[in-house]
N, C-alpha and C positions, 0 to 999 in steps of 0.2 A: 152589849149590843153586840150581835155576831158579827164578823167582818167590818166591825167599827179597829180603828183607832186614833188617835191624842190629835188630829189634825185641827188645822182653826176653821171657823167657818167660810163658808162656801163665797161670803162676799169680800173677804180678805186676800181668800188666793185668786178671786177675782180680777181683785186689784192691781197685785200684785202680777199675776199673768199681761197684764193692758198696759203697765205701767216698763215692761221687759218687749215688749213686741216688736221696739221699733231696733234696739241691741241685739236680739236674739238668736237672728242668724250670724251675727257676726261670732258669738262664741261659743256656740253650737254642737259642738263636737263632738260629745257623748251622743247627742239627741239622733245626729246625723249619720251614729256608725249603728244605732239599733234599729233608728228608723227603717236603713240599708239593710238592716239583717233579718227585721221582722217581713219588707217586703221580697227582700230572696226567698226569705223559709217557706212562704206563704203563697209565692207563688201561682198555683195552684189554685188555687179560689179567689183569684182575680175573674169576678165575674159577674155578671147583673149589676142588681142594685147594690150600691155601697153604703154604709153613714160612720165616718171616723170621730170616732169620741176622740174629743181633746184635740183636734184640728190643729189648733195652734195658730203659723206662720201658713197654715195651707202647704210644708212639703210632702206628707203621706196622699194627700187627696190628689192633688197637683198631676204629682205618678201614676194612680189609680183611673185618673183621669185620661192620662195616656194610650191605658191598654184599651184594645178594640172589643174583646167580650165584658169589657162593663161598660153599662148604659145609662148610670147616673152616681153622683157620687155626693152626697149629703156631710159639707163639715160640720159638725157639733163642738160648741166652744162655750164653757163660762166667762171669755175675757172680751168683752166687747173690744177693745184694742187689736184683739190676735186678728178678730174677725174681719175689723177694716183692715187692717195690713193685708190678710189675705184674701181679700176681694179684691183689691187695687196690684196685686203682684203675680195674681192668677189669672186669668183669662180665657176661658174653657164654658163652654152649651153644656159639658155634660157637668160643669159645678153647683152648686148651689150651698150657703151659707145660713147656720141658725143659730143662733143666741138661746143657751142652754144648760142646763143643770143634767150630768150624765145619773146623778142619783134621784131625779126627776122626771125620767125618759118619759111615762105614759103621758104625763101636765104637757111635757115640752115636744112632744111628736105627736101627739091625741090619734088620729085616724091611719098613721102610717102600721099598725099591729100586724103582726108574719108579712111582714113585706118586705124583709134586707137579707141576700142571698149570703154578704157578709159586713160582719159589726168588725172592724179592726181599731184598735187605739195602743198608742206607742209613747209611752213615759208620762200616761195623763191620768190612769186612775189612782193611781199611790197617792194621787191629793183628793182623793176622795175619801171622807171620815167614815160614812155606813156601804160598803162593796156589796152587803149584801144586797141594800136597795138596787145597788147598777147594774149587778147581774141579773136580777130578778127581771128587770126594765130588756136587758140584753137580750135575754131570752125569751121575752116576750114579745119582740120585734123581728127575730131570725124569720126569717121562712123555713118550712121544712125539708129539713136536711141542710139548713147552711149553718154558718159556719162564723166560731167566734174565735178571733185571734189577736194576739195583743204582748205586750212589752208592760212589766209592772219593776220596778225597783224593789229587791228586797233589803234587809235590815243589815247586810254586810255592808252594805253602800255608805261610803264615805268611812271605812273604819277606822285608816290614819288617822282623820282628824279626829275621832269620836277617842280616840286612847289619847290623843295629843291632850285635849281639852280635859281627858279627863285625870291627867297628871297635876293641872293648875287647881280645879274646883269639883264641887258637886251636882252642877248646875248642867239641866239638857240642853248643850248647844250646837244640835247635828239633828235633824229631820230625824223620825222612827218611823220605819215600812214596815207593812204587813211581813209578818212570817211565813215559812211556803204552808207549814200543817195547818194556818188557818185561812190563809188562799186557799188551798184545795182542798176544804174540808168546807168554803164556802162555794165553790164552784159545785159542787156533787150537790149542791141543794138546788142545782136550777137546771143541769146539763147531765146528758146521761155519759157522752164518752168525756173526760177532760187529760186532758197532758202537758206538763210542764215542765223545760227543758230551762234546768240554771247555767247562767254563765258568768264567768267573773271579765269583767273589761278594765286595765288598768293602763291609765292617762300618767303621762309625764305635766310637772309643772316648773318653771323655771322656777318659783319662787310662793310659799306661802298666801301672799299679798295679792297678788296673782288669780289663783285657786279662789279665797273669798269674793275676789272681784265679780270673777264669772260668775260663781253662784248667784252674783246678784245681780246682773246682771240679765240671767233666767228667768230671773224670780223665783230662784228655790232655794233663797239664804231662808234659814232654819225661821217657821212659822208654827212650831210644835208648843202647844198648850203649856207644855212642862217646861217649855226656855226661862233661862235668868232674866226678869225685865228692868227696864230701865237702861242705862246705860252701863257701856264694857268697861271695864278697869283699861287703862292703857298698860296697866302693869301685870293685868292679865294677860291682856292680848300679847304682851310681850315676850310672855314666857313658856303661852300655849306656843306661839312659833318655833322659839328655842329649842324646846321638847320637839318638834316635825322636822327642824332642821336633821338632828340624829337620825331620820333615816332619806338623806339625801345618799343617793345611788354614788356607782365608779363616773357616769356620767355626766353626774354633778346637777341631774334630776330630782323631784319631790315627788314617788308613786302616789299618786291614787286611784283606789280601787271601785269601783261601781257592781255590785251584783244583782243582774239582769234576769227575771221568770219571762221567757217565752210560752205563753199560752195557746194554745188550740183546745177550742170546747167545741161540742156537738148540742144538740138537742135529740136527738133521735140517734138509738147504734146503727152505723155503719154494716148493711148485708154482707157477709162474708162471700169469699168466691162460690164455695158451694152451694150458697144458697139459701144456710142456715142463719 
């Protein structure tokens, strides 16, 4: 299936992030970095009616609602726990919240076709199995001249953790995300202009257990359908940690790399300054 990957079913993702809602903001270092960068990079697009796909705890939606040129913000998330958290923590008359699946936007938003000036999404779409369905829906709901602006994780994400596990066994212990070529090809099926900027973000952790704990609290622990099933042996886990320890730097920290694709996509080509 074009633009699909091996991620779990929708309800598994929804349950994981609903359970993570209460602890999410405490450990969302990467998410905050990427969200702030996305908001900064797309400041010129912040106007009119906005849809935030995968709005989570409401961080991005609330920031956009504070922009004078923005008239309304709909936060869409598949996790009811996240929406309940957002509703209780962000009070702004411009905000409204909607439970729904990004892969079924026409069913979720019904009669709002061609009504959003900006559709934004920060580190959410990588959890969708069918990216083609996501971007088809996004294009359907953008106004003429509207913009999709998003951030999605790439396959080099957590490559140190992947490498450490590869020294232990042949199971897939780390989520696998869509490759750049696949992402770009899927986007160009629905948008006239597509720009993707790739950035690597390196965080530091004092220990491997702290990293894996944070991933679990974020709802981002391994949920790939090719993952090893059943209990993980203590011996294998200990060996993986020992391998990862070989990467500890001069400051005594362990590096963790995330690959982030920042996407800007438009349904209509921009008119050049000479009018052509």
